[in-house]
N, C-alpha and C positions, 0 to 999 in steps of 0.2 A: 504494499500500500503506499503511496505516495502522497504528502501533505505538504503543500508551499503555502507559506504566511508570505504575502505581496504587499508591500506598502504602495496602493493605487495613488499615483498623483491626482491631482485636479485636472479634469478635461480628459481623461483617458476612459472608455468605453468598456464596462465590464465583459466585454465579448473577444472573442480573436479576430472578427472580420466585422467592416461596418456596411451594411447592406443598403443605406441610404444612399440617394443618389444626391450629388453635390460635393463639394469638396472633402477631401478626406479629413477623417477625425482618429487619431493615436488610438489603437487597441491593445490588447492584453498581447498580443502578437509580435509587437515591438521591444516587449521586457524580457517576455518568458517563452522558451524554446524548448520545451518539453511535451513532448505528443502524450496525450490521453489524459491531460487533467483537464479541469473543468472548474468554472465556481461555483461555491455553495453559496449561493446567494448572490447579492447584486449590492453594489453601491452608485448612486447615481452619478452622471457627468461630473455635477458641478461638487461632487462629496470626496473627500480623501481616506486614505487610512486602510486599516486591516480589510483583506480580500484571502479567500481561502482559495485554494485550489487542490483537488484531490480527484485520484482516478477511480477512487473508490464509492460506487452510488450509493452504498448504504450510509456511508460516513457524510457523505454530499447531503442526503435527506435528512439526517439526523441534525445536522448543523442549520438545513433552510428551513426544515417544515417548522412552522410555526406550533405543531403541535406537541413538540418538545421543547419548546420554550426555553431556547438555547439563550443565555443573557447576552446582550451585546452593548458596550459602554461606548458612548459618544462624548467627543470631546464638543461643545459648541459654544462659538461666540454668536452673541444675541446681541441685537440691538436694544439700548435701554438699559434698565439696572431692575432686574425682576425682584419684587418686593417677599415677603414670608407667604401672602396669600398666593402669588402666582406658583410659588414653587410648591407650596402646598397643592394646589392644583394638580400640578403634575404628578404629585405622589399620590394622589386620588385616582387621576386617570383624567382624561377631557375627551369631551364628546367632539368627535370629527362628523363630517358630510356622510363616511361608512360607518357609523356607530362609536360606542365609548372605546376608549383604548384601556388596556390592563394598567393596575399603579404603574408607575416609573421611581426608580429611585432618582432624586434630584436632588442637586448641590450645587452652590456655588464656587467655585475654586479660583484661585489665585491665576495669573495669565501662564498659561502651560508653557514651558520650554520646547516650541515647536519650529521647523523648518519654516522657511519664509514661503510662502504661498504666491505662484506664478498664475495669473496675474495678482497682485495684492488685493486684499479687499480695501474698498473704497473707505476712505477715513473721513469723518464729518465731524470738524470742530464743535458743532451744536449740539451735536446727539451721541451721549456716551453710550459705551459698550461695556460688555463683562463676559465671561467664560463660565459655563456651566459643564458639570459631569452628571449625564445622563445615561441610567439602564434600562432598557427595556426587553422584554420577552416576546415579542411580536415581532413582524417585518415588513409590516403594510408600506405599500408608495409612499415616500418622502414622509416617512412617520414623524421622525423627529422633528422634521422642519414644519409639519403641521401642527406639531403640539405647541412647539414654542410660539408660533404666529396665533394658536388658538389662545393663550394667555398674554397676547399682546406685546410680545417678543420675538419678531421675525429673527432666524439664523442668518447670520452673514458668513459663516466659515463652518463647516461641519467634517470633525474628523473622527472614524470609526478608530477607537483604540485597542478595544478589546470583544473578542469575541468565544465565551464560554472561557478555558484555561490559557488560551493564545492571546498574547498581546504583540504590539508594534515594537517594543523595547529593542532598540541596536538596528532596526531598519531603517534605512535612508527612503526617501521618497524615489520610486522606480526602483528599487532594490528587493530581493525576494530570497527567503533561506528555505531550507526543509525542516518540517518539524522532524523531533527527533522523538522515537517512538510511537507510539498508537494514541487513540483518541482518550 
């Protein structure tokens, strides 16, 4: 069994080819030259961070399928400064257009020591921002972004730091390493 931990840069598709017509977009093929591995879950084009790839279909399903409730931790730079009421709402779960979310772990954190994003997040002197650490056990489309927006704090930058026991520790953007041992 192969399990790859990849630090997906901003603007890279979570697939090995781009079927869209128009200017080509970077894909996983530009970074990972390993046959027969496939992403276990997805990260949006405008999100960064940990993506797991494996050749084991059962492991892929266990990581990606919401039934297994694998915890995923994100670092989210949000617009404004959420108060305790906003954080409590995230912790209880918020109602989105597709229904209520499960409760999330949510806390404000100091600015993390991350790599610079290319392109950088737009800075506005008149609008403060801060960082949150959010752990969810679902994987709905753009879920973290929709949750922070629902409590009045749109996400400016989103980095997935952890999936289950696997983290980005020591993996630079665009780099990957093979996990040691099994799941």
